[in-house]
N, C-alpha and C positions, 0 to 999 in steps of 0.2 A: 504494499499500500504506500509506503514511504517512496518507493522508487517512481511512481507517477507524478509525485508532486514536484520533483525539479524539472522533469520533462514538461510537465504543464505549465510551470513558470517560465521555462525557456521559449517554449511555444508562444505563450502569451506576450512574452517580452518583443519576439520576432514580430508576431502580427500587430502589436501597437508601436512599432518604429515609426518615426516620423518619416513622411513622404513629401518630396518637393514637387509642387505643381507644375505643370508645363509652363515653359516661359511665355508662351503667347496666349495664356489663359485670360488674363485681363483684357487684353485687345478682343478676344473673341466674346467674352461676356460683355463687355461695353457695346461690341456692334449688335449682339443679339438683343440686348436691352434698347438699344437705340431703334432697332427695327420694329420691336414690338410696340414701343412708344409712338413711333410713326404710324404703324397701321392702325393702331387704336384712334389715333387722332383722325386719320383719314376716314375711318368708318363713322366717328362722331359728326366729322364734317358733312357726310354724305346722307347723314340721318334726316328724315323730313317731320317736322313738328306735327303736321296734320296726321301723320301715322301713329301718334301717341295715344289716339282715342281708343284703338284697340289693345288691349292688355298683351295679346299674343306677339305684338312687335316688341315688346319691351325687353325681351331677352338678348339680342345683339347689343344694343347700346350700352345696357346695363354691363354685358360682359366687356365691351370695349372701354368703358369707364372704369371697371374695377381692374382689368389686366393693364391697361394703359398707366393708371395710377400707381400700381405696384412696380412696374416696370421703371417708370419715372423715378419712383422713390429709389429703387435699388440703383439706378443709373447716378443720381445725386449721391448717395451713399458711396457708391464706388469711386466715383471721381473725388470726392472728399477724402476717402481713405487713402487712395493713391497719392494725392497731393500731400498729405499728412506724413506719409511715408518717405516721399523725395525730399521734403524739405530738409534744408541744411541745418545744423545745429543740434539736431536730435531734440529730446524731449526737455523742454525747459521747466517742466512742472505739469501737474494734472490741470490747473486752472488755465495756465497759457495754451495747452494742447487743446482743452474744451472750447476756450474763446476762438482759437483759429478753426477749429472743426466747424463751429456754429456760423461763422464767417464764410467757410467754403461751401457749407450747405445752401447758404443763403443766396451765394453768388450762382451756385450751379442750378438752383431753383429758379432763379431770375432769367438765366440764359433759356432753361427750356421752355419756360412759360412764355418769354419774349420771342422764341422761334416761330410760335404759331400766330 
């Protein structure tokens, strides 16, 4: 029974070893989120207000609103995180990092909302 414990611990340690993500993961994720946001915006632009009288027509605009909002929020957070990691000087403290992140999120949100 004691022989299985070291083997189990070794297997667990090997399974939980850190894995480096692919180098182009951020670019691919940003491209995908941008694409989803643009498709949702296009869907909402094509939507006709007169069609809202029938509740059966609510699914597409609602899905576009939810998915576009989630993708836009993810894109804002991804860009703010990327900018925080690439800033020179490292972390100056929790407060400075939080302030910088809040400014970045605001800037990216204004960019995305101003684009449409």
